[in-house]
C-alpha positions in Angstrom: -39.4 -44.2 -32.4 -41.0 -42.3 -29.7 -40.8 -38.4 -30.1 -39.3 -36.4 -27.1 -41.8 -35.0 -25.0 -41.2 -32.0 -22.8 -43.1 -31.8 -19.5 -45.6 -28.9 -19.4 -47.3 -27.4 -16.6 -51.0 -27.4 -16.7 -52.7 -24.0 -16.7 -54.1 -23.1 -13.1 -51.7 -25.5 -11.4 -49.0 -24.3 -9.0 -45.3 -24.8 -9.1 -44.0 -26.0 -6.0 -40.5 -24.8 -4.9 -38.7 -26.4 -2.1 -36.5 -24.2 0.0 -32.8 -25.2 0.0 -31.4 -26.4 3.5 -28.0 -25.7 4.5 -27.1 -29.3 3.9 -28.1 -29.0 0.4 -25.6 -25.9 0.0 -22.7 -28.1 1.1 -23.6 -31.0 -1.5 -21.5 -30.5 -4.7 -23.3 -29.3 -7.7 -23.2 -31.5 -10.8 -21.5 -29.6 -13.6 -22.5 -30.1 -17.0 -18.8 -30.8 -18.3 -17.8 -32.9 -15.3 -16.0 -36.0 -16.6 -15.2 -34.5 -20.0 -11.5 -34.3 -21.1 -9.9 -30.8 -20.6 -8.6 -29.3 -24.0 -5.4 -27.2 -24.3 -5.2 -23.9 -26.0 -4.0 -24.1 -29.5 -0.2 -23.5 -30.2 0.2 -20.3 -32.2 4.0 -20.2 -32.1 6.3 -23.0 -31.8 9.1 -22.9 -29.2 12.4 -21.7 -30.4 15.6 -20.5 -28.6 17.8 -17.8 -29.8 21.3 -18.4 -28.3 23.5 -15.3 -28.2 26.6 -15.6 -30.3 28.8 -15.0 -27.1 27.5 -18.3 -25.6 28.0 -20.4 -28.6 31.7 -20.9 -27.4 32.8 -21.9 -23.9 31.9 -19.1 -21.5 35.0 -18.6 -19.2 34.7 -16.9 -15.8 37.3 -16.5 -12.9 36.5 -17.8 -9.3 34.5 -15.4 -7.6 33.1 -13.5 -10.8 29.3 -13.2 -11.2 27.6 -15.4 -14.0 24.5 -13.8 -15.5 23.3 -15.6 -18.7 20.1 -14.1 -20.3 18.8 -16.4 -23.2 15.7 -15.2 -25.2 13.3 -17.7 -26.5 9.9 -17.6 -28.3 6.5 -19.5 -28.2 3.0 -18.8 -27.7 1.2 -19.5 -25.4 4.1 -19.0 -22.9 6.2 -22.2 -22.8 7.8 -23.8 -19.8 11.8 -23.3 -19.4 13.8 -25.8 -17.5 17.5 -25.7 -16.8 19.9 -28.7 -16.0 23.5 -28.9 -14.9 25.2 -31.8 -16.5 22.1 -33.6 -16.7 21.0 -33.1 -13.2 18.8 -30.5 -11.5 20.2 -27.2 -10.5 21.6 -26.6 -6.9 19.1 -23.8 -5.9 21.4 -22.9 -3.1 24.0 -21.6 -5.6 22.2 -21.0 -8.9 19.0 -19.0 -9.3 16.8 -18.9 -12.3 14.2 -16.5 -13.5 11.8 -17.3 -16.5 10.0 -14.4 -18.3 7.6 -14.2 -21.0 10.3 -14.2 -23.6 13.7 -15.1 -21.9 15.4 -17.0 -19.2 17.9 -15.8 -16.8 20.5 -18.0 -15.1 22.4 -16.2 -12.3 25.4 -17.2 -10.0 26.5 -14.6 -7.6 30.0 -16.0 -6.9 31.2 -18.6 -9.3 33.3 -21.5 -8.0 35.3 -24.3 -10.0 32.5 -26.8 -9.2 30.0 -24.6 -11.2 31.8 -25.6 -14.4 30.1 -27.9 -16.7 27.4 -28.2 -19.3 24.2 -26.3 -18.8 21.1 -27.1 -20.8 17.8 -25.1 -21.4 14.8 -26.9 -22.6 11.8 -25.0 -23.6 8.7 -26.9 -23.7 5.2 -26.1 -25.2 2.8 -29.0 -25.5 4.5 -31.8 -27.1 7.1 -29.5 -28.7 10.4 -28.7 -27.1 13.7 -26.7 -28.1 17.0 -27.3 -26.4 20.5 -25.4 -26.1 23.7 -26.2 -24.3 26.0 -23.6 -22.7 29.5 -24.9 -21.5 30.7 -22.8 -18.5 34.3 -23.0 -17.4 35.2 -21.4 -14.1 39.1 -21.0 -13.8 41.7 -19.5 -11.3 45.4 -19.1 -11.0 47.5 -22.2 -11.3 49.4 -23.8 -8.4 53.4 -23.3 -8.2 55.6 -25.8 -10.0 57.2 -28.6 -8.1 60.7 -29.8 -7.5 62.7 -27.1 -8.9 66.5 -27.8 -8.7 69.7 -26.5 -10.0 71.2 -29.4 -12.2 74.6 -27.9 -13.3 76.7 -24.7 -13.5 79.3 -24.1 -16.0 81.0 -20.9 -17.3 78.3 -18.3 -17.0 75.4 -20.8 -17.6 73.1 -22.7 -15.2 70.8 -25.6 -16.1 67.4 -25.8 -14.2 64.8 -28.5 -13.9 61.2 -28.7 -12.4 58.0 -30.3 -12.7 54.4 -29.4 -13.7 51.9 -27.8 -10.8 49.7 -30.3 -9.4 46.7 -27.7 -9.9 46.6 -26.0 -13.4 43.7 -23.8 -12.3 41.1 -25.8 -14.2 42.5 -24.6 -17.5 45.6 -25.3 -19.7 48.8 -23.6 -18.9 50.1 -21.0 -21.2 53.7 -21.6 -20.1 56.2 -20.9 -17.4 58.2 -17.6 -16.1 61.8 -18.2 -15.1 63.3 -15.6 -13.0 66.7 -14.9 -11.4 68.0 -12.9 -8.4 71.7 -12.4 -7.3 72.6 -12.4 -3.6 73.9 -8.7 -3.7 70.8 -7.0 -4.8 68.1 -9.6 -3.9 66.1 -8.3 -6.8 64.2 -10.7 -9.1 64.5 -10.3 -12.9 62.6 -12.2 -15.6 65.0 -14.3 -17.9 62.3 -16.4 -19.8 58.5 -15.9 -20.5 56.1 -18.1 -21.8 58.4 -21.0 -21.8 56.7 -24.6 -22.4 59.4 -27.0 -21.2 60.1 -28.1 -17.8 64.0 -27.7 -18.0 66.0 -24.5 -19.2 69.5 -23.2 -19.4 70.0 -19.6 -18.1 72.8 -17.9 -19.8 74.9 -14.6 -19.5 75.4 -14.8 -15.9 77.8 -12.3 -14.4 81.2 -13.6 -13.1 81.6 -13.4 -9.5 78.0 -13.3 -8.4 75.9 -16.0 -6.9 72.3 -16.4 -8.2 69.1 -18.1 -7.1 66.3 -19.0 -9.3 62.3 -19.6 -9.2 59.6 -20.6 -11.6 56.1 -19.6 -11.8 53.2 -21.2 -13.8 50.9 -19.1 -16.0 47.3 -19.6 -17.4 44.7 -17.3 -18.5 44.1 -15.9 -15.0 47.9 -14.9 -14.6 50.9 -16.1 -12.8 50.9 -18.4 -10.0 50.7 -16.6 -6.5 54.0 -18.4 -5.1 56.9 -20.0 -6.6 59.5 -22.3 -5.5 63.2 -21.3 -5.2 66.1 -23.5 -5.7 67.9 -24.7 -2.8 71.3 -24.2 -4.1 72.8 -21.3 -5.3 74.7 -21.0 -8.7 78.2 -19.5 -8.0 79.7 -18.0 -11.2 83.4 -18.4 -10.8 86.1 -16.9 -13.1 87.5 -19.5 -15.3 91.3 -20.2 -15.1 92.5 -19.6 -18.7 95.3 -21.6 -19.9 97.4 -20.2 -22.7 99.0 -22.7 -25.0 101.7 -21.0 -27.1 101.7 -22.3 -30.6 104.9 -23.9 -31.3 106.9 -22.6 -34.3 109.7 -24.1 -36.1 112.9 -22.3 -34.9 114.4 -20.7 -37.9 118.2 -20.9 -38.4 119.5 -17.5 -38.8 123.2 -18.6 -38.9 125.5 -17.4 -41.7 129.0 -16.9 -42.5 130.3 -13.3 -42.4 129.4 -11.0 -45.4 130.4 -7.4 -45.7 127.4 -5.3 -46.7 129.3 -2.0 -46.8 133.1 -2.2 -47.9 136.0 0.0 -46.7 136.6 3.1 -48.8 140.0 4.3 -50.1 140.9 7.6 -48.4 143.6 10.4 -48.3 144.6 12.1 -45.0 146.9 14.7 -43.8 149.8 14.2 -41.3 148.8 14.9 -37.8 144.9 14.6 -38.4 143.1 11.5 -36.9 141.3 9.4 -39.6 138.5 6.7 -39.4 137.7 3.9 -41.5 134.3 2.3 -41.6 132.6 -0.8 -42.9 129.5 -3.2 -42.0 129.3 -6.8 -41.7 126.7 -9.3 -41.3 127.1 -12.6 -39.7 125.5 -15.0 -37.0 126.8 -15.9 -34.7 128.8 -12.6 -33.9 132.2 -12.7 -35.7 135.5 -11.8 -34.5 136.9 -8.5 -36.1 140.6 -8.5 -36.9 142.3 -5.4 -38.4 145.4 -5.6 -40.5 147.8 -3.2 -42.1 149.7 -4.4 -45.0 148.7 -8.0 -43.9 150.1 -7.4 -40.2 148.0 -7.7 -37.4 147.7 -4.4 -35.5 145.3 -5.5 -32.8 146.9 -4.1 -29.3 148.8 -1.1 -31.1 147.9 2.1 -29.2 148.1 4.0 -32.3 145.0 2.3 -33.6 141.7 2.2 -31.8 139.2 -0.6 -33.2 135.5 -0.6 -32.3 132.6 -2.9 -33.5 128.9 -2.5 -32.6 125.6 -3.9 -34.1 127.6 -4.9 -37.3 129.3 -1.5 -37.7 133.1 -1.8 -37.6 135.4 1.2 -37.2 139.2 1.8 -37.0 140.7 5.2 -35.7 144.1 6.1 -36.7 145.6 8.6 -34.3 147.6 11.5 -35.8 148.9 9.3 -38.8 152.3 10.0 -39.9 154.0 9.3 -43.3 154.6 5.7 -42.5 151.0 5.0 -41.6 149.8 5.0 -45.2 149.4 1.5 -46.7 146.7 -1.2 -47.4 144.3 -1.7 -44.4 142.1 -4.9 -44.2 139.2 -5.8 -42.0 138.5 -9.4 -41.5 135.4 -10.9 -39.9 135.6 -14.7 -38.8 133.1 -17.0 -37.0 132.3 -20.7 -37.1 130.7 -20.7 -40.6 133.5 -18.9 -42.5 135.3 -15.6 -42.9 135.4 -12.5 -45.1 137.4 -9.6 -45.5 137.6 -6.0 -47.1 140.6 -3.8 -48.1 141.2 -0.1 -48.6 144.2 2.0 -49.3 145.1 5.0 -47.1 147.4 7.6 -48.3 149.1 10.1 -45.8 150.2 13.5 -47.1 152.3 16.1 -45.6 150.5 19.5 -44.8 151.1 22.3 -47.4 
């Protein structure tokens, strides 16, 4: 094996140095490391993303709002941050990204519904990477319900039907709001809120009024800006009440004459008018006959007979000694007869 020899310059010899020409200056210089693989700096801190708690759920914004997402990450040396939207590169005309030493910011000045979707942030460092996903939902007010119509009107009630809106505003509906307005005032009043069906019954309408109805859809942004109105009016008319009397069995009050208060014996003085009283009950109304000593005295001007509401009376005008005797009151109808007697004594004055 030969030993390495280093060329030496002999003593007393001259070292010749050539001057460099301009062409030699442009000629590339050979580097001692040219052709050797370049080494990457060592990874001191693995890439890691700290997703804020508010972004772990769907991030909801309204159309026209600003979207500003700041997501911190770590890694040393500085990792590379890459954003994608639904697996595709971002539209730089609408979305801007700023990557710092320890965070990345995604900014949208005026959000539109097309900006909704899945945004993914990937932080790469060497052969290592960390990814997070942020779901953004951009919503707006829903469109109006369709085909509202008045189905039926009865009493003080009205039935309505409609169909769901064509555009729900990119989110689920929270329900419908039903309103009514009478033709006299023209003011709209809410009768149902957060109603989930597409048909309803509106009650307690005022008799004599005519009503129009409209329906609004509602989501997280609020009520729809327009609402369809029923083409037909609901006329609440006064119902014709037919009273049907309940039929009762007719009670038969017919009865034969019966005296409830008999005649009373009396003593009178000659020349003084005297009256006899008794009470009778009978149906139909009985015929009253007065007798004196069993002789009919009807038509005799000395006597005045009256009968009213079952009270029978006989007036003896200025009785004389021969007017005393047995007086009889007889009541007769189709069901029978009854009679009462009394004795009348006529005395001379003292």
